[in-house]
C-alpha positions as CSV (number, residue, x, y, z in Angstrom):
1,M,-54.0,4.6,40.8
2,P,-50.4,4.1,39.4
3,V,-50.2,7.6,37.8
4,Y,-49.6,10.7,40.0
5,K,-49.0,14.4,39.6
6,D,-45.7,15.9,40.7
7,E,-47.1,19.1,42.2
8,Q,-43.6,20.7,42.5
9,R,-42.7,20.2,38.8
10,G,-46.1,20.3,37.3
11,T,-45.6,17.0,35.5
12,Y,-46.9,13.4,35.9
13,Y,-45.2,10.1,36.8
14,F,-46.2,6.5,37.2
15,I,-45.3,3.8,39.7
16,A,-45.5,0.1,38.8
17,W,-44.6,-3.0,40.7
18,Y,-43.2,-6.2,39.0
19,K,-41.2,-9.2,40.0
20,N,-37.6,-9.7,38.8
21,I,-36.0,-12.9,37.6
22,Y,-35.5,-14.0,41.3
23,G,-39.2,-13.4,42.2
24,K,-38.4,-10.3,44.2
25,S,-40.9,-7.4,43.9
26,K,-39.4,-4.3,42.4
27,Q,-40.7,-0.8,41.9
28,K,-40.5,1.1,38.6
29,I,-40.9,4.9,38.7
30,V,-40.8,7.0,35.6
31,R,-41.2,10.8,35.8
32,G,-41.4,13.8,33.6
33,F,-44.6,13.3,31.6
34,R,-46.2,16.6,30.5
35,R,-49.7,15.1,30.4
36,E,-51.5,12.5,32.6
37,R,-52.5,10.6,29.5
38,D,-48.9,10.2,28.5
39,A,-48.0,8.8,31.9
40,K,-50.9,6.3,31.7
41,D,-49.9,5.2,28.2
42,A,-46.3,4.7,29.3
43,E,-47.4,2.7,32.4
44,A,-49.6,0.5,30.3
45,E,-46.8,-0.1,27.8
46,F,-44.5,-1.0,30.6
47,R,-46.9,-3.6,31.9
48,V,-47.5,-5.1,28.5
49,R,-43.7,-5.3,28.0
50,V,-43.1,-7.0,31.3
51,K,-45.9,-9.5,30.6
52,K,-44.6,-10.2,27.1
53,H,-40.8,-10.3,27.8
54,G,-40.7,-10.7,31.6
55,A,-38.8,-8.4,33.9
56,P,-36.3,-5.9,32.3
57,E,-33.5,-8.2,33.3
58,D,-35.0,-10.9,31.0
59,M,-34.7,-8.7,27.9
60,T,-32.3,-10.0,25.3
61,F,-29.9,-7.8,23.3
62,E,-32.1,-8.4,20.2
63,E,-35.3,-7.4,22.0
64,V,-33.7,-4.2,23.2
65,F,-32.3,-3.6,19.7
66,Y,-35.7,-3.8,18.0
67,H,-37.3,-1.8,20.8
68,N,-34.8,1.0,20.1
69,I,-35.5,0.7,16.4
70,E,-39.3,0.9,16.9
71,H,-39.2,3.8,19.4
72,T,-36.6,6.0,17.8
73,E,-37.3,8.5,14.9
74,L,-35.1,7.2,12.1
75,K,-35.1,7.8,8.4
76,P,-36.0,4.6,6.5
77,K,-32.5,4.4,5.0
78,T,-30.9,4.7,8.5
79,K,-33.3,2.0,9.9
80,R,-32.4,-0.4,7.0
81,R,-28.7,0.2,7.6
82,R,-28.9,-0.4,11.3
83,I,-30.9,-3.6,10.9
84,N,-28.5,-4.8,8.2
85,E,-25.5,-4.1,10.6
86,Y,-27.3,-6.0,13.4
87,N,-28.0,-9.1,11.2
88,K,-24.5,-9.2,9.8
89,H,-22.4,-8.5,13.0
90,M,-24.4,-8.6,16.2
91,K,-27.2,-11.2,15.9
92,D,-25.1,-14.3,16.1
93,K,-22.7,-13.0,18.7
94,L,-25.1,-11.0,21.0
95,G,-28.7,-11.5,19.9
96,N,-29.7,-14.1,22.5
97,I,-27.7,-12.8,25.4
98,K,-29.7,-11.1,28.1
99,I,-28.9,-7.5,28.1
100,H,-28.1,-7.5,31.9
101,A,-25.7,-10.4,31.4
102,I,-23.4,-8.7,28.8
103,T,-19.9,-8.3,30.2
104,T,-17.1,-5.8,29.6
105,Q,-15.0,-8.7,28.2
106,Q,-17.7,-9.5,25.6
107,C,-17.8,-5.8,24.6
108,L,-14.1,-5.9,24.2
109,E,-14.2,-9.1,22.1
110,F,-16.9,-7.6,19.9
111,K,-14.9,-4.5,19.2
112,Q,-11.9,-6.7,18.3
113,Y,-14.0,-8.8,16.0
114,L,-15.1,-5.6,14.1
115,L,-11.5,-4.4,13.8
116,D,-10.3,-7.8,12.6
117,N,-13.1,-8.5,10.1
118,L,-14.2,-5.2,8.6
119,K,-12.0,-3.7,6.0
120,S,-13.1,-0.1,6.7
121,N,-12.2,1.5,10.1
122,E,-15.1,3.9,9.7
123,T,-17.5,1.0,9.2
124,A,-16.2,-0.6,12.3
125,R,-16.7,2.6,14.2
126,T,-20.3,2.9,12.9
127,V,-21.2,-0.6,13.9
128,F,-19.7,-0.3,17.3
129,S,-21.5,3.0,17.8
130,G,-24.8,1.1,16.9
131,F,-23.9,-1.4,19.6
132,K,-23.4,1.3,22.1
133,V,-26.8,2.8,21.2
134,V,-28.5,-0.5,22.2
135,I,-26.6,-0.5,25.5
136,N,-27.6,3.1,26.3
137,H,-31.2,2.3,25.4
138,A,-31.2,-0.5,27.9
139,I,-29.8,1.8,30.6
140,K,-32.6,4.3,29.8
141,Y,-35.5,2.0,29.5
142,F,-34.7,-1.4,30.9
143,E,-32.8,-0.6,34.2
144,L,-29.4,-1.7,33.0
145,P,-27.4,-0.5,36.1
146,K,-24.2,0.3,34.3
147,D,-22.6,0.4,30.9
148,P,-20.5,-2.7,30.3
149,A,-18.8,-1.0,27.4
150,K,-17.7,2.0,29.3
151,A,-14.2,0.7,30.0
152,V,-13.7,-0.3,26.4
153,P,-11.7,2.3,24.5
154,A,-13.6,3.8,21.5
155,I,-12.5,2.9,18.0
156,K,-10.3,5.8,16.9
157,R,-11.1,7.7,13.8
158,I,-8.5,7.5,11.1
159,K,-8.2,10.8,9.2
160,K,-8.2,10.1,5.5
161,K,-5.4,11.7,3.5
162,N,-6.9,13.8,0.7
163,S,-5.5,14.3,-2.7
164,Y,-6.4,17.5,-4.4
165,I,-7.4,18.3,-7.9
166,R,-7.6,21.8,-9.4
167,R,-10.7,23.1,-11.1
168,Q,-9.0,23.1,-14.5
169,E,-8.2,19.4,-14.1
170,F,-11.8,18.6,-13.1
171,D,-13.1,20.5,-16.1
172,K,-10.8,18.6,-18.4
173,R,-11.6,15.1,-17.0
174,V,-15.4,15.6,-16.8
175,Q,-15.4,16.2,-20.5
176,T,-14.3,12.6,-21.1
177,L,-17.7,11.3,-19.9
178,D,-19.8,10.0,-22.8
179,N,-23.3,10.4,-21.3
180,E,-24.4,14.1,-21.5
181,V,-26.9,13.9,-18.6
182,F,-24.4,12.2,-16.3
183,K,-21.7,14.8,-17.3
184,N,-24.0,17.7,-16.6
185,M,-25.1,16.3,-13.2
186,C,-21.4,15.8,-12.2
187,I,-20.7,19.4,-13.1
188,F,-23.7,20.7,-11.2
189,M,-22.7,18.6,-8.1
190,F,-19.1,19.7,-8.2
191,Y,-19.9,23.4,-8.3
192,T,-22.8,23.3,-5.8
193,G,-21.7,20.6,-3.3
194,L,-24.9,18.5,-3.7
195,R,-25.0,14.8,-3.0
196,V,-26.1,12.3,-5.6
197,G,-29.6,11.8,-4.2
198,E,-30.1,15.5,-3.9
199,A,-29.1,16.2,-7.5
200,I,-31.3,13.4,-8.8
201,A,-34.3,14.7,-6.8
202,L,-34.0,18.2,-8.2
203,Q,-37.1,19.2,-10.2
204,W,-37.5,22.2,-12.4
205,Q,-39.8,23.8,-9.9
206,D,-36.9,23.9,-7.5
207,I,-34.9,26.3,-9.8
208,D,-35.4,30.0,-9.7
209,F,-33.8,31.3,-12.9
210,E,-34.4,35.0,-12.0
211,L,-32.7,34.8,-8.6
212,K,-30.3,32.1,-9.8
213,E,-31.0,29.7,-6.9
214,A,-31.7,26.1,-6.4
215,D,-34.0,25.0,-3.5
216,I,-32.5,21.8,-2.0
217,N,-35.5,20.3,-0.2
218,K,-35.4,16.5,-0.8
219,T,-33.3,13.6,-1.8
220,Y,-33.8,10.3,-3.7
221,D,-33.2,7.0,-1.9
222,Y,-32.1,4.3,-4.2
223,D,-33.0,1.5,-1.8
224,S,-36.6,2.5,-1.2
225,K,-36.9,4.3,-4.5
226,E,-38.6,7.1,-2.7
227,L,-38.1,10.8,-2.2
228,G,-37.4,12.0,1.4
229,P,-35.9,14.9,3.2
230,P,-32.2,15.7,2.8
231,K,-29.7,13.6,4.6
232,K,-29.1,16.3,7.2
233,E,-31.2,19.3,8.2
234,A,-28.3,21.6,7.3
235,S,-28.5,20.2,3.8
236,A,-31.9,21.7,3.2
237,D,-31.0,25.1,1.9
238,V,-31.1,27.5,-1.0
239,V,-27.9,27.2,-3.1
240,P,-26.8,30.1,-5.3
241,L,-26.0,29.2,-8.9
242,A,-23.2,30.6,-11.0
243,D,-24.1,32.1,-14.4
244,F,-22.6,29.2,-16.3
245,L,-24.7,26.7,-14.3
246,V,-27.8,28.8,-15.0
247,G,-27.0,28.7,-18.7
248,M,-26.4,24.9,-18.6
249,L,-29.8,24.4,-16.9
250,E,-31.5,26.6,-19.4
251,E,-30.1,24.5,-22.3
252,I,-31.2,21.3,-20.5
253,K,-34.7,22.6,-19.9
254,S,-35.1,23.8,-23.5
255,K,-34.1,20.4,-24.8
256,Q,-36.5,18.6,-22.5
257,Q,-39.4,21.0,-23.4
258,T,-38.7,20.1,-27.1
259,E,-38.3,16.3,-26.7
260,M,-40.7,15.5,-23.8
261,Y,-44.4,15.6,-24.6
262,G,-46.4,17.4,-21.9
263,F,-43.4,18.8,-20.2
264,K,-44.1,20.0,-16.6
265,E,-42.2,21.9,-14.0
266,S,-42.4,18.8,-11.8
267,Y,-40.1,16.9,-14.2
268,Y,-36.7,15.9,-12.8
269,I,-33.7,17.7,-14.1
270,F,-31.2,14.7,-13.9
271,G,-33.5,11.9,-12.9
272,G,-36.8,10.5,-14.3
273,M,-36.3,8.4,-17.4
274,V,-32.4,8.3,-17.1
275,L,-32.4,7.3,-13.4
276,R,-31.4,3.7,-14.2
277,L,-28.7,4.9,-16.6
278,I,-27.3,7.3,-14.0
279,K,-27.2,4.5,-11.4
280,H,-25.3,2.3,-13.9
281,F,-22.7,5.1,-14.3
282,M,-22.5,5.6,-10.6
283,W,-21.5,2.0,-9.7
284,H,-19.8,0.9,-12.9
285,S,-17.9,3.9,-14.3
286,K,-14.4,3.8,-12.8
287,R,-12.8,6.6,-14.8
288,C,-12.2,10.1,-13.6
289,F,-11.3,11.5,-10.2
290,L,-9.3,11.1,-7.0
291,N,-10.7,11.9,-3.5
292,T,-10.2,15.7,-3.1
293,G,-11.0,18.4,-0.6
294,L,-12.5,20.3,-3.4
295,M,-15.1,17.7,-4.2
296,T,-17.9,16.0,-2.3
297,S,-17.6,12.3,-1.4
298,D,-20.4,11.5,-3.8
299,I,-18.5,13.0,-6.7
300,V,-15.7,10.6,-5.8
301,T,-18.2,7.7,-5.8
302,L,-19.6,8.8,-9.1
303,L,-16.3,9.3,-10.9
304,S,-13.7,7.2,-9.2
């Protein structure tokens, strides 16, 4: 029986034997399972993996990458971004290399490639961080003895210089926007700090007019065209609303109740029928604001 109980810790572990690329028998021990069934499932998965891909030393960078994608809890948007980064920057250079054969020099060369070919330093940092995630996954699950990128200095973060705009200037510039729905959404985002997806996902049932609060509990993903949880757990919160924002929402709601047949509380405040129009303004309106410490990055995207 390959699964055993650790009497001292009260957990379970499995022991499995396999042959490495040199035909030498090696032992695999994984501990810390809370249930015997979990240890059995993990042992069975390990044997299937060895049979399909060979010994851990035979795993390619691509195989480890997709194993990490499949066995990590990621939001759909994050998963798409990581796969896109892999296909653009890692697949041709690293995909077919066996994970145990990757050298420090190759890690250094990959880092330099990112710095030389990506316009944004932050994008380069993000992609290199994704590369490191795969390496660490191989250390944890595929017996990679050491991190070949450990000696490679991290890509330094370059602090962006912010320009500031006063509230009076924002109020003046936002009035130059022609589309009323888009203008109202920008005002709401500016004074509440919401992201674009969070603002578009707001429904009337999320607004408490008596308490003057907005319940931020979801976001809209343009790529999947689906609603999901906010980008960060900390983003899920109840946001207080200033009196003038409550008044603005009351006017918007009254207008929708008049113009929309069968109005419901589940209707979107800024989304719904105007979603495509808002997206058009997001990416094609280059009119209003500079990056500022007073405004969210999404406001900058919307109005820059």
